[in-house]
C-alpha positions as CSV (number, residue, x, y, z in Angstrom):
1,M,-20.9,-13.7,98.8
2,R,-20.3,-11.4,95.8
3,K,-22.0,-8.0,95.3
4,K,-22.9,-6.7,91.9
5,K,-24.8,-3.8,90.5
6,L,-26.8,-5.0,87.5
7,D,-27.4,-3.3,84.2
8,R,-31.2,-2.5,84.3
9,Y,-32.0,-4.1,81.0
10,R,-29.3,-6.7,80.2
11,N,-29.3,-8.4,83.5
12,M,-32.9,-8.2,84.5
13,N,-33.0,-11.9,83.9
14,I,-33.9,-12.1,87.5
15,L,-37.3,-12.2,86.1
16,E,-38.9,-13.9,89.1
17,L,-38.4,-12.0,92.4
18,I,-40.7,-14.2,94.4
19,G,-38.7,-16.5,96.6
20,L,-35.6,-14.2,96.8
21,E,-34.2,-12.8,100.0
22,A,-34.6,-9.0,100.0
23,H,-33.0,-6.3,102.0
24,V,-34.3,-2.7,101.8
25,I,-31.1,-0.5,101.8
26,A,-32.8,2.8,101.0
27,H,-36.4,4.0,100.9
28,T,-38.4,7.2,101.0
29,D,-40.1,5.7,104.1
30,T,-37.2,5.6,106.5
31,G,-39.0,3.1,108.7
32,L,-38.6,0.5,106.1
33,V,-34.8,0.9,105.7
34,G,-33.0,-2.2,107.0
35,L,-36.0,-4.4,106.5
36,R,-35.1,-8.0,105.5
37,G,-37.4,-10.8,104.3
38,R,-38.3,-13.2,101.6
39,V,-40.3,-11.9,98.6
40,I,-43.6,-13.8,98.7
41,D,-45.6,-11.7,96.2
42,E,-45.1,-8.9,93.7
43,T,-47.4,-6.4,92.0
44,R,-46.6,-3.5,89.7
45,N,-45.9,-1.1,92.6
46,M,-45.2,-3.3,95.6
47,L,-43.2,-6.2,97.0
48,L,-44.7,-8.2,99.8
49,L,-41.9,-9.3,102.2
50,R,-42.3,-12.1,104.8
51,T,-40.2,-11.1,107.8
52,E,-39.8,-13.1,111.0
53,E,-42.6,-11.2,112.6
54,K,-45.2,-10.5,109.8
55,D,-45.8,-9.8,106.1
56,I,-45.0,-6.2,105.1
57,K,-45.8,-4.4,101.9
58,V,-43.0,-2.3,100.5
59,M,-43.5,0.2,97.7
60,K,-41.0,-0.2,94.9
61,K,-40.9,3.5,94.0
62,G,-38.2,5.4,95.9
63,A,-36.6,2.1,97.2
64,Q,-33.3,0.5,96.7
65,F,-33.1,-3.3,97.2
66,E,-30.4,-5.9,97.7
67,L,-31.6,-9.2,96.4
68,T,-29.8,-12.5,97.2
69,V,-29.7,-14.8,94.1
70,D,-28.4,-18.3,94.0
71,G,-26.1,-18.4,91.0
72,P,-23.8,-21.1,89.5
73,K,-20.9,-19.8,91.6
74,G,-22.8,-19.4,94.8
75,K,-24.9,-16.6,96.3
76,L,-24.8,-13.3,94.5
77,V,-26.1,-10.1,96.1
78,V,-27.7,-7.8,93.5
79,T,-28.6,-4.2,94.0
80,L,-31.7,-3.0,92.1
81,A,-33.5,0.3,92.2
82,G,-37.2,-0.1,92.9
83,D,-38.0,2.5,90.2
84,D,-36.4,0.1,87.6
85,L,-38.8,-2.6,88.7
86,L,-42.0,-0.5,88.3
87,I,-43.6,-2.9,85.8
88,R,-46.0,-5.8,86.2
89,P,-44.0,-8.9,86.8
90,E,-45.6,-10.7,83.8
91,D,-44.6,-7.9,81.5
92,R,-40.9,-7.8,82.6
93,T,-40.0,-10.5,80.1
94,K,-41.6,-8.7,77.2
95,K,-39.9,-5.4,78.0
96,L,-36.5,-7.1,78.4
97,E,-37.0,-8.9,75.1
98,R,-37.9,-5.7,73.2
99,K,-34.8,-4.0,74.6
100,R,-32.5,-6.8,73.7
101,T,-33.9,-7.0,70.2
102,S,-33.4,-3.3,69.6
103,D,-29.8,-3.4,71.0
104,D,-29.0,-6.4,68.8
105,Q,-30.3,-4.6,65.7
106,R,-28.2,-1.5,66.5
107,S,-25.0,-3.6,67.0
108,S,-25.4,-5.4,63.6
109,I,-25.4,-2.1,61.7
């Protein structure tokens, strides 16, 4: 399994977090550190993780997540800061597209 830290704009093409395996590696609530589960829902401020015991809400703010993504070369573990995910899931695509457009315009000058 490979580990990679993603560029917060260029590689946020993990647009859908629901269904991914998540591991909380850092959090302001120390009781959540080490929590593992599958993302079953996402809001602007929270991820809902299904663990073996129960479903647990985890605030994105102040958290660091490792998400396991199935890629073309096998499983990839991606580290993302929860603060970078503080956006409604349905708006993530729009924000990413605006950032890519402005970067492309700058590089063509």
